[in-house]
C-alpha positions in Angstrom: 40.6 -75.3 85.8 38.7 -73.5 88.6 39.6 -70.0 89.7 41.0 -69.4 93.2 40.2 -66.5 95.5 42.6 -65.7 98.3 40.6 -63.9 101.1 42.3 -61.2 103.1 45.4 -60.9 100.8 46.6 -58.2 98.5 48.7 -59.1 95.5 52.3 -59.3 96.6 55.0 -57.2 94.9 57.1 -60.3 94.2 56.9 -64.1 94.6 59.3 -63.9 97.5 56.8 -61.8 99.4 53.9 -64.3 98.8 52.8 -66.4 101.8 51.6 -69.0 99.3 55.1 -69.5 98.1 56.0 -71.4 101.2 54.0 -74.5 102.2 51.2 -73.7 104.6 51.1 -76.2 107.5 47.6 -75.7 108.8 45.1 -76.7 106.0 42.1 -75.6 108.1 43.4 -72.0 108.1 44.1 -71.9 104.4 42.8 -68.6 102.8 42.4 -70.2 99.4 38.8 -70.5 98.2 38.0 -72.5 95.0 35.3 -70.7 93.0 32.7 -72.7 91.1 32.3 -72.3 87.4 30.9 -68.9 86.8 30.0 -66.1 84.3 31.6 -62.7 84.6 31.4 -61.4 88.1 30.5 -57.8 88.8 30.1 -55.7 91.9 26.3 -55.9 92.5 26.5 -53.2 95.2 27.6 -50.8 92.5 24.6 -51.3 90.2 22.6 -48.1 90.0 19.1 -49.2 91.0 16.4 -46.8 89.7 12.8 -46.3 90.6 10.8 -47.8 87.8 7.2 -46.6 87.4 4.3 -48.5 85.9 1.2 -46.9 84.2 -1.0 -47.4 87.3 1.4 -45.3 89.5 2.8 -48.5 91.1 6.6 -48.7 91.2 9.6 -50.9 92.1 13.3 -50.4 92.4 15.2 -52.3 89.7 17.8 -52.2 87.1 17.7 -52.8 83.4 20.0 -55.1 81.4 21.9 -52.3 79.7 23.0 -51.0 83.1 24.2 -54.5 84.1 26.0 -54.9 80.7 28.0 -51.7 81.4 29.2 -52.7 84.8 32.9 -53.4 85.0 33.9 -57.0 85.4 35.7 -57.8 88.6 36.5 -61.5 87.7 36.2 -62.7 84.1 34.0 -65.7 83.3 35.6 -69.1 84.0 36.5 -71.2 81.0 34.0 -73.9 82.0 31.0 -71.6 81.4 29.7 -71.8 77.9 26.2 -70.2 78.2 27.4 -66.6 78.0 25.4 -65.0 75.2 28.2 -62.5 74.5 30.7 -65.1 73.4 
């Protein structure tokens, strides 16, 4: 079953306060977005890119896998994804 993202909405304090609880009449304005099958989603803007130097004094800005592995997961992997090496 796919995950659903609701853009522009905070989690309601109760079901009675949820606008999804009542039927929405204009489907084109629906804030629900179906996410495709995915691995664990992280905040890529929070990745600490570092200057990585080569032996010839050339460099690039990048990040190593251990940094990515330590990033907090925002949305866990969907059940459809089976190629996660950590499972």
